[in-house]
PLY file of the C-alpha trace (Angstrom):
ply
format ascii 1.0
element vertex 236
property float x
property float y
property float z
element edge 235
property int vertex1
property int vertex2
end_header
95.07 136.27 105.90
93.52 135.15 102.69
93.58 136.36 99.24
90.80 135.69 96.58
91.23 136.15 92.76
87.74 136.41 91.27
87.34 135.27 87.60
84.30 137.40 87.26
83.46 136.48 83.69
83.05 132.88 84.84
81.44 132.93 88.20
79.49 136.34 88.26
78.13 137.47 91.42
77.57 133.94 92.81
81.51 133.68 93.22
81.44 136.54 95.54
79.11 134.91 98.10
80.82 134.92 101.48
82.21 138.37 101.32
80.34 139.42 104.39
82.29 136.67 106.22
85.81 138.05 105.38
88.02 140.28 107.76
90.01 143.39 107.35
93.10 141.18 106.90
91.56 139.45 103.64
91.95 140.61 100.20
89.63 140.37 97.19
90.87 141.04 93.53
87.89 141.02 90.86
89.02 140.61 87.39
86.20 141.46 84.79
85.79 142.68 81.21
83.19 143.92 78.88
82.04 140.11 78.60
81.27 140.03 82.39
77.79 140.41 83.86
76.67 142.93 86.44
77.07 142.68 90.18
73.67 142.05 91.60
72.27 144.79 94.04
72.37 142.35 96.96
76.11 141.34 96.25
76.86 145.00 95.86
75.59 145.57 99.26
77.48 142.67 100.63
80.81 144.15 99.27
79.98 147.60 100.74
79.56 145.94 104.16
82.53 143.60 104.05
85.67 144.47 105.99
87.79 142.89 103.40
89.90 144.95 100.78
88.65 144.96 97.46
90.38 146.04 94.16
89.02 145.77 90.49
91.05 145.04 87.47
89.16 145.73 84.11
90.71 143.41 81.54
90.94 144.46 77.78
89.28 141.71 75.74
91.90 140.72 73.15
91.40 136.91 73.01
89.36 134.09 74.44
91.28 133.43 77.50
92.76 137.13 78.09
91.22 137.51 81.56
92.47 134.12 82.58
96.14 134.77 81.35
96.15 138.19 83.17
94.84 136.59 86.39
97.39 134.02 86.29
100.06 136.45 85.84
98.90 138.65 88.88
98.70 135.36 90.82
102.41 134.85 90.21
103.01 138.46 91.32
101.30 137.87 94.71
103.07 134.57 95.23
106.48 136.23 94.80
105.43 138.82 97.54
105.36 135.97 100.00
102.99 137.88 102.31
100.01 135.43 102.48
99.57 131.83 103.31
96.30 131.14 101.52
95.49 131.97 98.01
92.22 131.12 96.22
91.21 131.38 92.50
87.42 131.74 92.28
86.46 130.02 88.98
84.71 127.03 87.41
87.44 126.97 84.67
89.30 123.66 85.03
92.07 125.37 83.07
93.45 126.75 86.30
94.32 123.29 87.35
97.56 123.56 85.30
98.42 126.65 87.38
97.68 124.80 90.78
99.88 121.84 89.61
102.70 124.00 88.67
103.02 125.89 91.86
102.54 122.43 93.78
105.54 121.04 92.08
107.83 124.12 91.67
107.08 126.51 94.57
109.79 125.11 96.95
112.29 124.96 94.00
111.50 128.95 93.26
111.95 129.53 97.12
108.35 130.83 97.54
106.71 127.81 99.35
104.74 128.14 102.64
101.34 129.00 101.11
98.40 127.05 100.06
96.64 127.58 96.59
93.00 126.27 96.09
90.50 126.85 93.35
86.89 127.26 94.47
83.57 128.16 92.77
82.82 130.95 95.33
84.37 132.66 98.25
82.50 130.54 100.85
82.24 127.16 98.82
82.89 124.36 101.34
84.78 122.07 98.61
87.44 123.04 96.17
86.72 122.63 92.66
88.97 119.59 92.41
87.03 117.83 94.95
83.88 118.41 93.10
85.24 117.32 89.92
86.73 114.32 91.42
83.02 113.10 91.79
82.57 113.16 88.07
84.08 111.41 85.15
87.12 113.42 83.83
87.48 114.07 80.19
90.17 111.87 78.45
91.30 114.72 76.37
92.11 118.09 77.63
90.92 120.89 75.45
93.34 123.61 76.00
91.77 127.09 76.58
88.27 126.00 76.90
86.01 126.01 80.12
85.41 122.47 81.13
82.28 122.31 83.07
81.02 119.77 85.57
80.25 116.50 84.26
76.82 115.14 85.47
78.15 111.65 85.91
79.17 110.48 89.50
81.90 108.43 90.39
82.77 106.77 93.88
84.81 109.13 95.94
88.55 108.13 96.25
90.34 107.18 99.38
91.90 110.69 99.40
88.46 112.25 99.17
87.07 110.20 102.01
89.99 111.24 104.28
89.61 114.86 103.44
85.79 114.65 104.22
86.66 112.73 107.39
89.13 115.52 108.62
86.92 118.39 107.44
83.93 117.09 109.46
85.88 116.79 112.80
84.75 119.36 115.34
86.98 121.32 117.70
90.22 119.70 116.83
92.15 121.73 119.29
95.12 119.37 120.24
97.01 116.33 119.11
95.15 114.21 121.74
91.87 115.42 120.66
92.68 114.52 116.98
93.74 111.22 117.88
90.82 110.40 119.89
88.39 111.55 117.36
90.07 109.50 114.65
90.10 106.34 116.68
86.42 106.94 117.48
85.52 107.45 113.79
87.74 104.71 112.34
88.51 102.28 115.31
91.73 101.97 117.11
93.93 100.33 114.49
92.80 102.55 111.52
92.29 105.77 113.42
95.89 105.32 114.99
97.41 104.39 111.60
95.68 107.65 110.01
96.86 109.75 112.88
100.39 108.62 112.31
100.09 109.09 108.48
98.99 112.64 109.01
102.19 113.34 111.01
100.95 116.61 112.72
103.42 115.96 115.63
106.46 115.17 113.37
106.11 118.25 110.92
108.80 120.59 111.44
106.88 123.54 110.13
103.43 124.35 108.46
105.29 124.59 105.27
106.58 121.11 105.39
103.17 119.98 106.68
101.27 121.44 103.86
103.82 119.74 101.26
103.30 116.34 102.76
99.44 116.70 102.78
99.43 117.86 99.02
102.01 115.07 98.11
99.97 112.46 99.91
96.41 113.55 99.04
96.53 115.75 96.04
96.50 119.53 95.75
92.73 120.37 96.63
92.35 117.42 99.32
95.81 117.97 100.69
95.17 121.82 101.15
91.80 121.16 102.68
93.30 118.84 105.27
96.35 121.29 105.87
93.62 124.26 106.52
91.86 122.30 109.08
94.99 120.89 110.93
97.44 123.62 110.42
96.89 125.15 114.00
98.34 121.73 115.48
101.71 122.43 113.85
103.89 124.51 116.07
105.93 126.46 113.44
0 1
1 2
2 3
3 4
4 5
5 6
6 7
7 8
8 9
9 10
10 11
11 12
12 13
13 14
14 15
15 16
16 17
17 18
18 19
19 20
20 21
21 22
22 23
23 24
24 25
25 26
26 27
27 28
28 29
29 30
30 31
31 32
32 33
33 34
34 35
35 36
36 37
37 38
38 39
39 40
40 41
41 42
42 43
43 44
44 45
45 46
46 47
47 48
48 49
49 50
50 51
51 52
52 53
53 54
54 55
55 56
56 57
57 58
58 59
59 60
60 61
61 62
62 63
63 64
64 65
65 66
66 67
67 68
68 69
69 70
70 71
71 72
72 73
73 74
74 75
75 76
76 77
77 78
78 79
79 80
80 81
81 82
82 83
83 84
84 85
85 86
86 87
87 88
88 89
89 90
90 91
91 92
92 93
93 94
94 95
95 96
96 97
97 98
98 99
99 100
100 101
101 102
102 103
103 104
104 105
105 106
106 107
107 108
108 109
109 110
110 111
111 112
112 113
113 114
114 115
115 116
116 117
117 118
118 119
119 120
120 121
121 122
122 123
123 124
124 125
125 126
126 127
127 128
128 129
129 130
130 131
131 132
132 133
133 134
134 135
135 136
136 137
137 138
138 139
139 140
140 141
141 142
142 143
143 144
144 145
145 146
146 147
147 148
148 149
149 150
150 151
151 152
152 153
153 154
154 155
155 156
156 157
157 158
158 159
159 160
160 161
161 162
162 163
163 164
164 165
165 166
166 167
167 168
168 169
169 170
170 171
171 172
172 173
173 174
174 175
175 176
176 177
177 178
178 179
179 180
180 181
181 182
182 183
183 184
184 185
185 186
186 187
187 188
188 189
189 190
190 191
191 192
192 193
193 194
194 195
195 196
196 197
197 198
198 199
199 200
200 201
201 202
202 203
203 204
204 205
205 206
206 207
207 208
208 209
209 210
210 211
211 212
212 213
213 214
214 215
215 216
216 217
217 218
218 219
219 220
220 221
221 222
222 223
223 224
224 225
225 226
226 227
227 228
228 229
229 230
230 231
231 232
232 233
233 234
234 235
């Protein structure tokens, strides 16, 4: 069961790509205002055919970031319900990274841990926004309240990025043994075995603990992506 919060002002119809792949257990909340564009006819048809539950929130325009603030508030409400393991913010606005960082650091303290929170540019985007931005030079100064767009300058992927990519590209990781063999095949015996131990899928006491470990080790976006790929190997 996954929940998607759509910043429609920011992503428009493109952000809804993938609605046809959702199930009846998934929920989509679309936040829009008079500043938003229109949903394309093709996307409207996809929504009508989707099995997911859709709700629409019209936001009164009263300030530059009115939609962002109200979406963030609703996110906190959903987290407090504790009824979903996967939450996604669909937006290109980098300001939401502060929300992701807050919940990564404070969820356990507030007794609402056990969920993953990821920002993507569309429902079916293969990479989290943070992963995409990691390939570009970050701005040295954070302009609060502004939509920071992608920088055209590429940088080398970090070790965390490479591990996330490696894990996501593994096929049919159906058991601990299969994971171990695939890592050894990809990286060689020494490095493969080292990464397998570092992931700790056999020692994690729960999915919640496993997610916390991955985020602490690899960052919010990469850690959540690794968690989503391997969580089925954690028993509880």
